[in-house]
TORTIRO-764799 format. One line per 4 residues: number of its first residue (from 1); for each residue y, z, x of C-alpha. Coordinates in steps of 0.001 Angstrom, whole numbers, plus 524288, in hexadecimal, padded with zeros to 5 digits. Example, Ala and Ser with C-alpha at 12.3 -4.5 7.8 and 13.67 -1.06 7.14 Angstrom:
! residues 2
1> 7EE6C,81E78,8300C  7FBDC,81BE4,83566
END
This chain:
! residues 483
1> 7E3B1,F0557,E8EE8  7EEF5,EFD11,E89F2  7EC3A,EEE8B,E88DB  7F75D,EE61C,E8DE1
5> 7F282,ED8DD,E8924  7F526,ED708,E7AAD  7EB28,ED2B2,E709B  7EECD,EC8F0,E65FA
9> 7E529,EC8BA,E5A9F  7E521,EBEC1,E4F9E  7E474,EC424,E41D0  7DBDC,EBDB4,E37A0
13> 7D13F,EC046,E2DA5  7C9A7,EC8B7,E374D  7D521,ED224,E38BA  7D99D,ED2E9,E2A84
17> 7D19C,EDF30,E2828  7DB33,EEA8B,E2A82  7D099,EF213,E31C2  7CE8D,EE6C1,E3B2D
21> 7DD37,EE551,E3D2C  7DE34,EF3D9,E404B  7D349,EF2D3,E4A3F  7D985,EE6AE,E5023
25> 7E627,EEE22,E5282  7DED0,EF9E1,E57C3  7D788,EF0C7,E611E  7E48A,EECF0,E6726
29> 7EA42,EE0A9,E6101  7F867,EDECA,E6553  7FC42,ED278,E5DF5  7F652,ECC84,E51B5
33> 7F60D,EBDBD,E502D  7F796,EB6D6,E4328  7F1BD,EA939,E43C7  7F984,EA08D,E3A75
37> 7EF1E,E95FD,E3BA9  7E7DD,E9E07,E318C  7EB86,EA551,E2513  7F7F3,EA57D,E1D0D
41> 804C6,EABAD,E21AC  8032B,EB6DD,E17F9  7F666,EBAA3,E1E93  7FCFB,EBB1D,E2BF3
45> 80842,EC33E,E26B6  7FE92,ECCFA,E20F6  7F6BC,ECDB3,E2D98  802F4,ECFF7,E35BF
49> 80773,EDAF6,E2CE0  7FA12,EE15E,E2CE5  7F8E2,EE08B,E3BB8  8062E,EE6C4,E3DC2
53> 8037B,EF168,E33BC  7F656,EF4E4,E39B9  7FC02,EF4B3,E4786  80694,EFE4D,E436F
57> 7FC3C,F06EE,E3D4D  7F60B,F0780,E4AD4  8031A,F0A25,E5170  80398,EFCB4,E57A8
61> 80B65,EF01B,E5764  80509,EE2C8,E5645  80BEA,ED5D8,E5817  809D6,ECA7C,E4EB9
65> 807F5,EBC99,E53B5  808C9,EB1A3,E4999  80197,EA5BD,E4EED  805BF,E98A8,E491D
69> 7FB68,E8E42,E4677  80285,E82D9,E4CB4  7FE90,E7484,E4BD0  7EFF0,E75AE,E4A17
73> 7EA68,E6803,E4BCA  7DD80,E67D2,E44A0  7D35D,E5F01,E3E9F  7D14C,E5F72,E2FE4
77> 7C51B,E632A,E2864  7B7CF,E5CE0,E268A  7B07E,E59A9,E19FE  7A293,E5537,E17A0
81> 79DAA,E495A,E1000  79E1F,E5120,E0356  7ACC6,E530E,E051D  7AB4B,E6169,E084A
85> 7B1A4,E6807,E13DD  7A6CE,E68FC,E1E03  7AF41,E6EC4,E2894  7A9CE,E67C2,E346A
89> 7A3DA,E5BDB,E3B00  79C10,E5A49,E477B  7A18A,E50CF,E518A  79878,E4AA7,E5B83
93> 79C51,E464D,E692E  79F86,E37CF,E6983  7A261,E36B5,E5AFA  7AF2F,E3181,E558C
97> 7B7E1,E3AB6,E4DDD  7C535,E3863,E47C7  7D090,E41C1,E463E  7D870,E3BF8,E3B11
101> 7E619,E4082,E379E  7E551,E3972,E2A7C  7D7E2,E3E70,E2694  7D692,E485E,E1B90
105> 7D711,E560B,E217E  7CBA5,E5A96,E193B  7C29D,E4EE5,E1AC8  7BE30,E4EA0,E28E5
109> 7B0C9,E48EE,E2BD2  7A7E1,E452E,E3700  7B09D,E399A,E3AA2  7BE7C,E3EE3,E392A
113> 7C6DC,E4A88,E35A4  7D503,E4C87,E31CD  7DEA4,E53E4,E3A60  7EA37,E5C9C,E3740
117> 7F390,E5732,E417C  7F96F,E4A59,E3CD6  7FEA8,E462D,E4A35  7F1F9,E4775,E51D1
121> 7EFBE,E38C7,E5179  7FCF8,E36D6,E5825  7FA4C,E4150,E626C  7ED60,E3C44,E67DA
125> 7E8DD,E2FD3,E6E79  7DC55,E2967,E72E9  7D647,E3158,E7DE0  7DB44,E3E8F,E791D
129> 7D1D0,E49D2,E777C  7D288,E51EB,E6B15  7CC9B,E5F80,E6AA1  7C841,E6528,E5D97
133> 7C459,E731B,E5A4A  7C9A7,E78EB,E6707  7C348,E6E32,E6F04  7B58E,E6F65,E6986
137> 7B674,E6147,E6489  7BBFB,E56F0,E6DC8  7C081,E4998,E68EF  7C518,E3E04,E7123
141> 7CF62,E3588,E6A8C  7CA73,E27A6,E6A44  7D4FA,E218F,E61B3  7E093,E2533,E591C
145> 7E297,E1C89,E4D4B  7ECF1,E2029,E4321  7E8B8,E2D69,E3DBB  7DB76,E2D60,E4480
149> 7D825,E3364,E519E  7CAF1,E2D6C,E54D0  7C345,E35C6,E5E33  7B658,E368D,E6539
153> 7AF61,E43B3,E65A8  7AE40,E486E,E73B7  7A945,E5617,E70B5  7A3A1,E57DF,E632E
157> 79F52,E630F,E5AB2  7A234,E6934,E4DA7  7B00E,E66A2,E48BE  7B470,E6EA5,E3D1F
161> 7C059,E6F27,E3443  7CE3D,E7117,E3938  7CB59,E7195,E47D6  7D6AD,E6FFB,E5133
165> 7D9F1,E63E8,E5945  7DFAD,E63CC,E6708  7E2CF,E5889,E7012  7DDE0,E5AFC,E7DCF
169> 7E9CB,E5C2A,E867C  7F2C4,E5F0F,E7B00  7FD33,E55EE,E761F  7FC82,E5756,E6757
173> 80A28,E56BB,E6196  808A6,E60BB,E569F  81464,E69BA,E55A3  8124F,E781A,E58C1
177> 81841,E7D15,E4C17  812E3,E7818,E3F3E  81877,E79E9,E319D  80E50,E848D,E2F92
181> 81309,E8B78,E3BEA  8210B,E8B19,E3700  81CD2,E91D2,E2A79  8144B,E9B76,E31C6
185> 81F4B,E9F2B,E3B11  826F5,EA3B9,E2F23  81B43,EABFE,E2B19  81A57,EB17D,E38F2
189> 828B3,EB53C,E384A  82639,EBBCC,E2B2C  81B5A,EC441,E30C8  82408,EC75B,E3C95
193> 81A8F,EC1EA,E4694  81D44,EC696,E5453  81898,EB9BB,E5A23  81710,EABD8,E54FE
197> 80D23,EA337,E5C05  80FC6,E9495,E5C1B  80406,E8BA1,E5D76  8041D,E7F7B,E661F
201> 8123F,E7FF2,E6B24  8151B,E748B,E7433  821F2,E790E,E7A2F  82D0B,E82DF,E793F
205> 832D8,E7BC8,E6D86  82702,E7F85,E653C  82888,E8DCC,E691A  83720,E8DB6,E667C
209> 8353B,E8761,E592D  82B93,E91FF,E5548  8351F,E9C92,E5972  84018,E9644,E519E
213> 83777,E956F,E457D  8335E,EA3AA,E46E9  84154,EA87B,E48AA  845EF,EA04C,E3D12
217> 83B6F,EA6FD,E34E1  84055,EB458,E3925  83579,EB711,E42EC  837A9,EBDC3,E5006
221> 82A59,EBC74,E5685  82775,EB695,E63C9  821F6,EA8D0,E653C  81457,EA6BE,E6AE8
225> 811CE,E9919,E7059  80356,E95CF,E6F9A  7FFB0,E8D8C,E7B55  7F561,E8430,E7615
229> 7FA6B,E7673,E7923  7FA47,E6ECC,E85B1  808AE,E6BDB,E8343  80B89,E7A70,E8328
233> 8063C,E7BB5,E90FB  80F26,E709C,E953B  81ADF,E77EC,E8F7B  81637,E85B1,E9227
237> 82244,E8AF0,E9941  82B9D,E8774,E8E3C  8221C,E8C90,E8406  820B6,E99C0,E8AD3
241> 82F70,E9AAE,E8C4C  83189,E97EC,E7DCE  826CB,EA0EE,E78AF  82565,EAFAC,E78CC
245> 816A5,EAEF3,E7A69  80CB7,EA48E,E7DDA  7FED1,EA47D,E78C6  7F475,E9DB8,E80E6
249> 7ED22,E97BC,E7564  7E126,E9339,E7C99  7DA5A,E8C2F,E715F  7E24B,E7FCD,E6F79
253> 7E7C4,E807D,E7D4E  7DA09,E8074,E82DA  7D633,E74F6,E7A48  7E1E9,E6CB0,E7E62
257> 7E1BA,E7020,E8CE7  7D342,E729E,E8EF7  7CC66,E7FBD,E8FAA  7CBBC,E7FF4,E9E8B
261> 7DA93,E7F26,E9F6E  7DCA5,E8B68,E9746  7DA8C,E967C,EA142  7E4B9,E91FB,EAB26
265> 7EE45,E8E9F,EA039  7EC7E,E9C1A,E9A55  7EF31,EA2CD,EA74E  7FB13,E9A39,EA99C
269> 800CA,E9CD1,E9C1D  7FEFF,EAB8D,E9D06  805BF,EABCD,EAA3C  810DF,EA2FB,EA5AA
273> 8137A,EAAFE,E9971  81407,EB7C9,EA0E5  81CAC,EB1F9,EAB8B  82606,EAD07,EA111
277> 82621,EBA72,E9A54  81F16,EB594,E8E3B  81333,EBB0A,E8716  805FF,EB41D,E8730
281> 7FA39,EB4F5,E7E0D  7ECD6,EAFB6,E81D3  7E550,EAAF3,E75F1  7D9A8,EA3A1,E7057
285> 7CB1E,EA6DA,E711F  7CD3F,EB306,E7958  7C1EC,EB9FF,E7299  7BD00,EAEFE,E69F5
289> 7AEE0,EB3AA,E69CE  7B334,EC03A,E6308  7B581,EB89D,E5687  7A6CC,EBA94,E5503
293> 7A2B9,EC456,E5F74  7A65B,ED28E,E6185  7A7CC,ED0ED,E7055  7AF47,EC6C9,E7852
297> 7A8C1,EBE1E,E8258  7AAC1,EC0E0,E90CC  7B246,EB41D,E91D0  7BBA4,EB8BC,E871F
301> 7BD86,EC5C1,E8E04  7C0E9,EBE83,E9A8A  7CA38,EB587,E932F  7D1ED,EC0E4,E8D82
305> 7D1EA,EC866,E9A56  7D6BE,EBCB3,EA230  7E202,EBA88,E98B8  7E5C5,EC8DB,E9A64
309> 7E4EE,EC820,EA92C  7ED41,EBBC3,EA907  7F7CD,EC35F,EA1C4  7F74A,EBF1B,E9386
313> 7FF16,EC7C6,E8A60  7F568,EC695,E7F48  7E7F0,EC197,E7BF1  7E533,EBC76,E6E4F
317> 7DA08,EBCED,E64A3  7D961,EB271,E5A17  7CD5C,EB08C,E518C  7C718,EBC30,E586D
321> 7CF56,EC54F,E500C  7D3D8,EBC68,E44E5  7C669,EB836,E404C  7BC7D,EBE05,E49B1
325> 7B1C4,EC7C5,E46CF  7B69B,ED1B7,E50D3  7C59E,ED1ED,E50F8  7C6E5,EE01A,E5571
329> 7BC91,EDE88,E6002  7C3BC,ED27C,E6520  7D05D,EDA28,E66CC  7C91F,EE58C,E6D01
333> 7C256,EDC5D,E7693  7CF22,ED5FB,E7A58  7D56A,EE35D,E7BFB  7CB40,EE84B,E85A6
337> 7CB0E,EDB9B,E8D79  7D9E1,EDBCA,E8ED3  7DA2E,EE9FD,E932A  7D056,EE7F4,E9E05
341> 7D689,EDB2D,EA2A1  7E3C5,EE1F8,EA36D  7DEB6,EEB32,EADE8  7DDA1,EE075,EB838
345> 7E774,EE097,EC337  7ED45,ED34F,EBFE6  7F0FA,ED85D,EB27F  7F744,EE4C3,EB7D0
349> 7FF26,EDE47,EC2BF  80A51,ED48E,EC1A0  8132B,ECC43,ECA1C  81A31,EC6E0,EBE25
353> 82825,EC22E,EC0A4  82921,EC961,ECDA0  8306A,EBDD3,ED38A  838A3,EBA2C,EC791
357> 84702,EBD2F,EC54E  84964,EC3C1,EB830  853DB,EBE88,EAF16  854E4,ECA36,EA5ED
361> 856CF,ED8BE,EA82A  84C99,EDC9D,E9E03  8427C,ED3E4,EA47B  8459B,ED9DC,EB1C7
365> 843F1,EE77F,EAC0A  836D2,EE39B,EA643  831FD,EDE39,EB34C  836E0,EEA27,EBACE
369> 82FFD,EF2F6,EB117  82300,EEC33,EB300  82477,EEC40,EC1CF  8268E,EFAF9,EC16F
373> 81B76,EFCE3,EB7CA  81203,EF598,EC099  8162B,EFD11,ECCCC  81766,F0AE5,EC760
377> 80D6D,F133C,EC018  813C8,F0FBB,EB30D  80CCB,F13A9,EA693  814E2,F0BF5,E9CC1
381> 820D6,F035F,E9ADD  829F6,F05F5,E8F73  8323C,EFA17,E8C1E  83C98,EFD56,E81FF
385> 83EF4,EEFF4,E7C4D  845C7,EE8FC,E7133  8401B,EDB40,E7229  83417,EDDD6,E7A95
389> 8384B,ED471,E8552  837EE,EDEC7,E9015  82A15,EE269,E8C37  8266B,ED3FC,E8C76
393> 82B3D,ED26F,E9A6C  823DE,EDEA7,E9E61  81777,ED94D,E9852  817E9,ECD84,EA187
397> 8148F,ED696,EACD7  8064B,ED9D7,EAF80  80540,EE88A,EAEF2  7FCC8,EF39C,EAA18
401> 80884,EFB3A,EA4F9  80A9B,EFAB9,E962F  817E3,EF66F,E911F  81C57,EFD4C,E84B0
405> 8269A,EF5A2,E7D25  82E9A,EFFFB,E7621  836B6,EF9EA,E6B59  83B96,EFCFB,E5DA9
409> 8396C,EEEDF,E594B  82CAD,EEBA3,E5253  82E46,EDD30,E556C  82EF1,EE02B,E63F7
413> 82348,EE95B,E6357  81B04,EDEF8,E5CE4  81F4C,ED46B,E6660  81B4E,EDC14,E728B
417> 80D79,EDDA7,E6D49  80A98,ED0AA,E73F7  81026,ED481,E8150  80607,ED81B,E8B7A
421> 8065D,EE691,E8EF0  8115D,EE9D0,E8558  80F9B,EF3BB,E7A5D  8195A,EF544,E6F21
425> 81F08,F02A3,E6C0A  827F6,F05EA,E60AB  833E0,F0C93,E6687  84061,F0F99,E5F12
429> 84CD3,F1220,E66B3  852CA,F1F34,E62E7  85D9D,F1FB7,E6D09  866DF,F16F4,E74A9
433> 86463,F1F20,E80E4  85B22,F1703,E8940  8564D,F22E2,E90FC  85254,F29BC,E8467
437> 84C0F,F1D54,E7F1F  843BB,F1BC3,E8B64  83F97,F2A02,E8A70  83B80,F27A9,E7C3E
441> 83421,F1B74,E8079  82BFD,F2348,E8A23  82992,F2D98,E7FA9  824BA,F22DB,E767D
445> 81B00,F1DF2,E80A2  8167A,F2BD8,E8329  814CB,F2E27,E7482  80C30,F21FC,E73D6
449> 803D4,F269A,E7F25  8080D,F1B64,E87F3  80D8A,F24AE,E9247  80D17,F3321,E9580
453> 81430,F3C90,E9E74  81450,F37F7,EAC7C  812E1,F297A,EA956  81CB0,F1FE1,EAEFB
457> 82373,F1730,EA4EB  82CAD,F0BB7,EA6F0  836AB,F09B7,E9C22  83FAD,EFE3B,E9981
461> 84B36,EFE40,E9043  857A8,EF6BB,E8D75  8650C,EFCF5,E8DEE  86BEF,EFC97,E849A
465> 8606C,EFF3C,E7B9B  85B21,EF630,E7104  86019,EE9A4,E774F  85608,EDE7E,E77BF
469> 853EA,ED91A,E8570  85B70,EE46F,E8B3F  85107,EEB67,E936A  8581B,EEF4B,E9FD9
473> 852A4,EFC95,EA3C9  845D0,F0143,EA993  84230,F0F7C,EAB86  83642,F15A0,EB1E3
477> 832E8,F232F,EACFA  827F1,F2D1C,EAD4D  8239A,F3248,EA02B  826F5,F4091,E9E4B
481> 82FEB,F4252,EAA03  83C18,F4331,EA16F  84350,F37E3,EA7D4
END
């Protein structure tokens, strides 16, 4: 059974063993994520090369997603009375605690701690609520005086080094792209990343700036906008229009907006992205318990399944594979949950864009193809494509019919690894006769075992051949009938 929903797995220390990486690919990873919040660029370049090499050894393509750190707003570190780094303090409800921009980053104590974001004192006011460590610690701002943000502890607990800070409701002015991100984008271009993920974008300008930086560095990957700020929700239409992909990054977004707001926002964002012909990844804590345990919880299974039923293109694993004890089991669990969820009627049926006028011929061909595929006993769709755009449009339609993107371009093959229900196939044009090319395309699918004699196949192609954005022909054929 082919899985339509794609799996993004983060590489890290737990996957550096070549045997583990092999098993990860065998388990069904489609895209590997490189988290630039950790490790040096050279490590990411090595991991990308190894993942691509091992995928080719298995006869597969994997995409590479380089995820930028963004403006991480964090507290500093704590030391004990003997001037040694202790790593933590315990805050009690009702106590006073100070976040101090001017305080030494390595000398936090029970009364105060330094912070990495110099403008935090200008961004908050009395009455604001600050959430530390993904909301586990809650502080109420009592007063702001020069560099000091004087708070009262509302919800206490253990607070350890370098934990993140969010303002409830959003509103922090930190720019999406840091100096580190600008350097890392150059590294991502060097490793030929297929996608670059931008953390905390506020509007389309942040997405456009990232694309300009990537192109200037010689990179050709797509831009992923991570939706994790309240401001991003306010500007969501322009962000989706500017990006190639959105990632529903539920960690920081849930902290800023409140956990109860996440489910409806997730459903809304998945629907909007698909309606606007963009790709969507659902991420964060999808199988968090598998960092330690060999089996997911029932709640995690339901979480993944609901994202699939809602129409997400991909589901993502973070620490589960990067640093967890069971990286291969996590991918295998996600694989089986996706496959079962994809058998529901809502996933196999679509009314997408049935009442919309198409502006482009290639888009109209893609929609007509999927309409035919969903109303005929079609076994497979063969999309002969240069850029992959026709396959992308096809992937917006809920269907149980696999779409094979046949292309000679490695960059295109890697890019479509993120598209729901699309499978890359290396296909070299040997003729300028479109009829012969389509016949060879069917032969290639038959050679791969995707179709056999008697199966109905829908093919799309552009005439003249090898012209990007030129898909203008659809053909329905039966394998082995000689037509």
